[in-house]
Backbone bond lengths (Angstrom), bond angles and torsions (degrees), N, CA, C in turn:
res aa  C-N    CA-C-N  psi(-1)  N-CA   C-N-CA  omega(-1)  CA-C   N-CA-C  phi
1 M - - - 1.444 - - 1.533 108.91 -
2 H 1.306 115.63 136.51 1.456 121.12 178.63 1.523 108.62 -111.21
3 T 1.323 117.23 125.93 1.459 122.12 177.84 1.514 108.86 -101.21
4 Q 1.306 115.08 127.19 1.455 121.24 179.30 1.525 110.00 -93.67
5 L 1.313 115.75 178.72 1.453 122.82 174.69 1.526 107.65 -86.73
6 F 1.329 117.32 141.26 1.464 120.89 176.15 1.519 107.15 -104.14
7 I 1.323 116.38 105.08 1.460 121.98 -176.55 1.520 108.93 -130.89
8 D 1.301 115.14 128.45 1.464 122.68 175.83 1.528 112.33 54.66
9 G 1.338 115.42 42.04 1.458 120.33 175.09 1.507 116.04 81.02
10 A 1.324 118.02 9.92 1.462 120.11 -178.29 1.530 110.76 -141.26
11 W 1.335 115.52 146.53 1.463 121.66 174.72 1.521 108.10 -81.92
12 T 1.329 116.18 135.16 1.456 120.79 -177.06 1.527 110.31 -151.60
13 D 1.330 115.67 151.64 1.462 119.28 171.85 1.525 108.42 -76.18
14 G 1.301 116.75 161.07 1.451 120.65 177.99 1.517 111.14 -64.88
15 A 1.333 116.23 159.47 1.461 122.09 -177.18 1.534 112.33 -56.76
16 G 1.323 116.67 -34.03 1.461 119.36 -178.96 1.510 114.01 -88.41
17 G 1.330 116.93 -5.89 1.464 120.92 179.67 1.519 114.54 73.98
18 Q 1.336 117.44 4.65 1.458 120.17 -179.07 1.533 111.12 -76.30
19 Q 1.336 114.74 152.15 1.462 121.56 176.80 1.519 109.06 -128.12
20 I 1.315 115.07 148.38 1.461 121.58 177.67 1.530 107.32 -111.59
21 P 1.329 118.62 125.83 1.466 119.35 179.98 1.528 111.65 -69.89
22 V 1.327 115.44 145.55 1.463 122.44 173.90 1.522 106.42 -106.57
23 L 1.335 115.45 116.83 1.465 120.49 -176.14 1.515 111.38 -102.61
24 N 1.311 115.82 139.75 1.458 121.79 173.82 1.527 106.83 -77.59
25 P 1.345 119.32 117.28 1.460 120.23 -176.12 1.529 113.56 -67.21
26 A 1.327 117.66 -20.77 1.460 120.59 -179.86 1.517 111.84 -78.78
27 T 1.337 117.11 -34.66 1.463 120.39 -174.31 1.522 113.51 -116.05
28 G 1.331 116.27 -18.70 1.458 120.07 -175.23 1.514 112.91 80.17
29 A 1.332 116.86 -2.73 1.464 121.09 -178.55 1.528 110.36 -71.92
30 T 1.311 115.77 147.35 1.456 121.11 174.40 1.525 107.90 -78.05
31 E 1.321 116.38 119.71 1.464 121.99 -178.12 1.520 112.13 -93.50
32 G 1.301 116.23 -18.05 1.454 120.50 -178.09 1.512 109.10 168.20
33 S 1.321 115.45 -157.47 1.454 120.24 178.97 1.524 109.29 -151.80
34 V 1.319 114.88 162.29 1.461 121.70 174.60 1.522 108.01 -126.63
35 A 1.322 115.29 148.48 1.458 120.32 178.15 1.524 109.34 -67.35
36 H 1.313 116.23 141.42 1.462 122.54 177.68 1.525 108.24 -93.10
37 A 1.334 115.53 119.39 1.470 120.21 -179.73 1.517 110.37 -83.12
38 R 1.305 115.05 140.57 1.471 122.23 174.90 1.525 107.94 -111.70
39 N 1.318 116.14 175.16 1.466 120.33 -178.67 1.522 112.52 -53.92
40 E 1.322 117.37 -42.26 1.466 119.46 -179.16 1.526 111.96 -64.59
41 D 1.338 117.21 -31.48 1.466 120.57 175.44 1.524 110.21 -67.59
42 L 1.316 115.88 -41.03 1.465 120.05 178.87 1.521 111.03 -65.00
43 E 1.320 117.30 -39.01 1.470 120.99 177.65 1.527 110.62 -63.51
44 R 1.321 116.94 -43.09 1.475 120.74 177.66 1.518 110.52 -63.96
45 A 1.333 116.98 -41.11 1.468 121.01 179.52 1.526 110.86 -65.14
46 A 1.329 117.27 -40.60 1.464 120.85 179.41 1.530 110.54 -65.16
47 A 1.317 117.58 -42.08 1.466 121.04 178.10 1.523 110.71 -64.09
48 S 1.326 116.34 -39.53 1.458 120.90 178.25 1.533 110.90 -67.02
49 A 1.337 116.72 -40.00 1.466 120.44 178.12 1.519 110.85 -62.22
50 D 1.320 116.56 -39.12 1.461 120.17 178.14 1.525 110.50 -64.76
51 K 1.317 116.66 -42.50 1.466 121.14 177.82 1.539 110.13 -62.93
52 G 1.338 116.39 -44.42 1.460 120.56 178.28 1.512 112.66 -63.86
53 F 1.320 116.22 -37.81 1.462 120.64 178.59 1.518 111.09 -60.42
54 R 1.314 116.80 -43.23 1.474 120.84 -178.67 1.537 111.21 -59.09
55 E 1.326 116.14 -33.82 1.467 120.18 177.36 1.529 111.12 -80.82
56 W 1.323 117.29 -46.37 1.465 122.06 -174.79 1.523 112.08 -63.34
57 K 1.328 118.50 -38.76 1.463 120.87 -176.57 1.525 111.90 -64.75
58 R 1.328 117.45 -19.82 1.466 120.63 178.62 1.528 112.28 -81.17
59 R 1.305 118.13 -12.04 1.469 120.93 178.81 1.529 108.87 -73.93
60 S 1.310 115.30 140.71 1.461 119.33 -179.80 1.522 110.04 -70.30
61 A 1.311 115.43 160.80 1.468 120.73 176.94 1.525 110.31 -58.43
62 F 1.315 117.42 -36.60 1.465 120.83 -179.81 1.522 111.30 -68.13
63 E 1.328 117.07 -38.59 1.460 120.21 177.82 1.529 110.83 -68.72
64 R 1.337 117.15 -42.12 1.473 120.02 176.45 1.526 109.94 -59.44
65 S 1.327 116.76 -42.15 1.455 121.41 179.51 1.528 111.16 -60.60
66 K 1.312 115.71 -45.32 1.469 120.49 -179.62 1.532 111.21 -61.80
67 I 1.317 116.92 -42.64 1.467 121.17 179.44 1.528 110.58 -64.59
68 L 1.327 117.13 -42.19 1.467 120.33 178.57 1.522 111.17 -65.42
69 R 1.316 117.72 -37.73 1.480 120.17 176.39 1.524 110.39 -60.79
70 R 1.322 116.25 -42.56 1.465 120.02 178.40 1.529 110.42 -64.19
71 A 1.317 117.11 -38.66 1.469 120.41 177.20 1.526 110.29 -60.81
72 A 1.333 117.11 -41.97 1.472 120.75 178.25 1.525 110.83 -61.92
73 E 1.329 116.78 -40.83 1.471 120.53 177.49 1.527 110.60 -61.06
74 L 1.329 116.63 -44.13 1.466 120.73 -179.49 1.524 111.66 -64.57
75 I 1.327 117.03 -38.48 1.470 119.86 176.92 1.523 109.33 -60.83
76 R 1.330 116.71 -45.18 1.476 120.05 179.42 1.530 111.64 -62.98
77 E 1.342 116.00 -43.07 1.471 119.75 179.87 1.528 111.59 -62.35
78 R 1.311 116.94 -32.24 1.466 121.38 -175.31 1.528 112.81 -105.09
79 A 1.318 116.41 15.26 1.477 121.57 -173.31 1.528 112.82 -56.97
80 D 1.315 117.85 -42.28 1.465 119.38 -177.91 1.529 111.72 -64.96
81 A 1.328 116.93 -43.50 1.469 120.12 179.65 1.529 111.07 -67.21
82 I 1.330 116.36 -41.09 1.469 120.17 178.63 1.531 109.62 -63.17
83 A 1.327 116.89 -45.44 1.466 121.28 -178.80 1.523 111.03 -62.47
84 R 1.317 116.61 -41.94 1.466 119.87 -179.63 1.531 110.28 -63.18
85 A 1.325 116.67 -45.61 1.473 120.21 179.48 1.526 110.74 -62.03
86 M 1.322 117.13 -40.65 1.462 120.59 179.56 1.529 110.87 -64.93
87 T 1.312 117.04 -40.88 1.461 120.92 179.74 1.524 110.98 -64.08
88 I 1.315 116.52 -43.70 1.474 120.00 179.70 1.529 110.44 -63.96
89 E 1.320 116.76 -42.04 1.462 120.41 -176.12 1.525 112.74 -78.61
90 E 1.331 117.35 -38.15 1.465 121.90 -172.96 1.532 113.71 -96.75
91 G 1.328 116.20 -28.50 1.457 119.08 -173.30 1.517 112.22 85.45
92 K 1.306 117.46 7.12 1.465 123.19 179.54 1.531 108.68 -73.52
93 P 1.333 118.69 141.59 1.473 119.79 176.96 1.536 110.80 -56.60
94 L 1.322 116.56 143.29 1.457 122.04 -174.68 1.529 112.45 -56.70
95 H 1.329 117.88 -41.05 1.469 119.28 -178.71 1.532 111.14 -65.62
96 E 1.333 117.54 -32.18 1.464 120.46 176.51 1.530 110.75 -72.41
97 S 1.329 116.40 -38.90 1.467 119.89 177.66 1.521 110.75 -62.81
98 R 1.325 116.48 -40.72 1.468 119.83 179.22 1.526 110.43 -67.94
99 A 1.331 117.47 -41.10 1.470 120.49 178.18 1.529 110.47 -62.49
100 E 1.320 116.80 -40.78 1.465 120.30 178.17 1.522 110.95 -64.12
101 T 1.317 116.75 -40.92 1.463 120.80 179.40 1.528 110.54 -63.56
102 M 1.320 117.12 -43.89 1.465 120.01 178.52 1.528 110.82 -66.06
103 S 1.309 117.06 -34.63 1.464 120.96 175.77 1.531 110.38 -64.25
104 A 1.320 116.74 -38.40 1.465 120.61 177.81 1.528 110.54 -62.39
105 A 1.318 116.96 -38.85 1.469 120.16 176.72 1.524 110.36 -63.80
106 D 1.329 116.93 -41.95 1.472 120.68 178.16 1.524 111.53 -63.83
107 V 1.320 117.02 -41.40 1.466 121.59 178.30 1.532 109.70 -62.14
108 T 1.321 116.58 -41.48 1.459 120.86 179.47 1.531 110.29 -63.65
109 D 1.327 116.92 -42.06 1.472 120.71 175.58 1.523 111.23 -60.96
110 W 1.328 116.61 -41.99 1.471 120.54 -179.29 1.526 110.01 -61.39
111 F 1.335 117.28 -46.13 1.456 119.81 179.35 1.532 111.58 -68.04
112 A 1.339 117.38 -28.81 1.467 119.63 175.29 1.524 109.68 -60.92
113 E 1.320 117.06 -40.21 1.469 120.50 176.75 1.525 111.31 -69.82
114 E 1.326 116.82 -40.19 1.464 120.14 179.67 1.528 111.27 -64.30
115 A 1.330 117.23 -31.90 1.467 120.32 178.61 1.523 110.86 -57.06
116 R 1.319 116.02 -34.99 1.468 120.86 -178.74 1.525 112.47 -74.96
117 R 1.311 116.82 -8.89 1.468 120.75 -177.36 1.531 112.16 -115.60
118 T 1.287 117.41 40.20 1.467 119.95 176.40 1.528 108.62 -87.59
119 Y 1.320 113.48 62.34 1.459 120.45 -176.94 1.524 111.27 -75.21
120 G 1.312 114.67 152.55 1.453 120.92 167.51 1.523 106.97 -96.79
121 R 1.323 116.61 -159.07 1.462 119.59 175.93 1.522 110.15 -159.78
122 V 1.308 114.26 161.26 1.455 121.86 176.46 1.520 107.19 -104.73
123 I 1.319 115.44 131.87 1.464 120.79 -179.60 1.531 108.18 -106.77
124 P 1.315 117.15 125.58 1.469 119.14 179.13 1.527 110.59 -57.71
125 S 1.318 114.14 139.13 1.461 120.55 -178.32 1.519 110.46 -105.30
126 R 1.311 116.35 157.15 1.467 121.23 174.63 1.521 111.15 -82.37
127 S 1.323 115.80 -14.44 1.458 119.75 -174.97 1.524 109.98 -121.36
128 E 1.329 117.33 141.15 1.462 122.00 -179.08 1.519 112.92 -64.61
129 D 1.305 118.37 -29.90 1.458 121.53 -174.79 1.541 113.31 -94.10
130 V 1.324 117.20 14.06 1.464 121.23 179.64 1.532 108.87 -120.26
131 L 1.321 115.32 129.92 1.456 121.76 175.39 1.530 106.99 -115.36
132 Q 1.330 116.98 120.93 1.463 121.51 -177.88 1.529 109.05 -110.70
133 L 1.319 115.66 120.76 1.455 121.83 -178.55 1.513 110.60 -126.87
134 I 1.320 115.72 147.04 1.461 121.27 168.95 1.523 105.83 -111.78
135 I 1.324 115.45 123.01 1.451 121.58 177.10 1.523 106.99 -119.62
136 K 1.318 116.44 120.21 1.467 120.55 -179.05 1.524 109.60 -82.03
137 E 1.324 114.99 127.28 1.455 121.64 179.84 1.520 109.88 -133.00
138 P 1.327 116.90 145.44 1.470 119.58 174.67 1.520 110.11 -61.92
139 V 1.329 116.53 142.90 1.466 120.18 -176.06 1.527 114.44 -108.51
140 G 1.324 118.09 -19.05 1.457 118.38 178.36 1.511 112.75 150.68
141 P 1.322 115.91 175.55 1.468 120.78 178.98 1.528 111.49 -61.43
142 V 1.314 115.53 154.52 1.459 121.43 178.04 1.527 109.33 -128.90
143 A 1.307 115.71 157.11 1.465 121.51 171.01 1.523 105.90 -109.16
144 A 1.316 116.31 135.15 1.461 120.57 -179.58 1.527 108.25 -130.45
145 F 1.311 115.95 133.03 1.462 121.12 -179.27 1.519 108.29 -115.95
146 S 1.311 115.61 141.61 1.451 120.30 -174.07 1.525 110.04 -133.50
147 P 1.331 117.94 142.16 1.465 120.30 177.80 1.525 111.04 -72.27
148 W 1.281 115.94 166.83 1.462 121.91 -174.46 1.528 113.48 -80.62
149 N 1.342 118.75 -22.53 1.469 120.28 -167.81 1.533 114.64 -74.27
150 F 1.315 118.63 -23.30 1.461 122.91 174.40 1.532 107.25 -133.44
151 P 1.325 116.92 69.36 1.464 120.78 -168.09 1.522 115.23 -65.08
152 V 1.310 118.13 -31.06 1.461 119.40 -176.19 1.531 111.00 -86.44
153 V 1.312 117.15 -52.83 1.466 119.02 -173.68 1.532 112.21 -69.72
154 L 1.312 118.98 -37.55 1.463 119.52 -179.03 1.527 111.59 -71.74
155 A 1.311 117.12 -38.78 1.465 119.38 175.23 1.530 110.07 -65.65
156 T 1.323 116.55 -39.92 1.461 121.03 179.90 1.520 111.56 -62.14
157 R 1.323 116.96 -41.14 1.474 119.51 178.24 1.522 111.03 -56.90
158 K 1.304 116.55 -39.67 1.465 120.36 -176.66 1.528 110.58 -78.24
159 I 1.304 117.07 -46.00 1.466 120.91 -176.36 1.526 110.89 -68.35
160 A 1.329 117.54 -48.46 1.470 120.27 -178.59 1.527 110.90 -64.01
161 G 1.320 117.05 -38.64 1.468 120.04 178.22 1.521 111.90 -63.21
162 A 1.325 116.31 -43.41 1.464 120.57 179.53 1.524 110.92 -66.18
163 L 1.327 117.06 -42.07 1.467 120.15 179.05 1.527 111.42 -65.93
164 A 1.323 116.77 -40.72 1.468 120.61 178.49 1.521 111.17 -60.99
165 A 1.318 116.60 -39.44 1.466 121.34 -178.16 1.526 112.44 -74.57
166 G 1.316 116.54 -15.44 1.454 120.09 178.42 1.497 113.50 101.83
């Protein structure tokens, strides 16, 4: 199986056409490949993320929460396939891969609830004619890096948190 890059709503090979083999650590067999991203791919992805951010930040906290809940449901529905792929790629025991996948669904649910609580606050003022408010607003796209040893749950913590925040 060959995994492409997902940029601007479409699957695509990297600009240079290079592929990186994915090896099964238990057997050494090549299980598939992933597209190798080059600088121009990263630039396209960053521009697409900015475009997506402009749309996503307009979604209400309740809508973001609903979407994240659906994502958690999909993770649970696909837990066996996700766990199997993780085991083949990582060499992690299948029961641990499945537990990690279910944990990722729980994390996504938790952030779905947190999305609904993006409250601001009122700060007492020293003056009667001053009203001080904190309003939380999304600030822009983020880059998140995750280690290899818990690929699903650690990436989920970063992605779900960013989506919940807007």
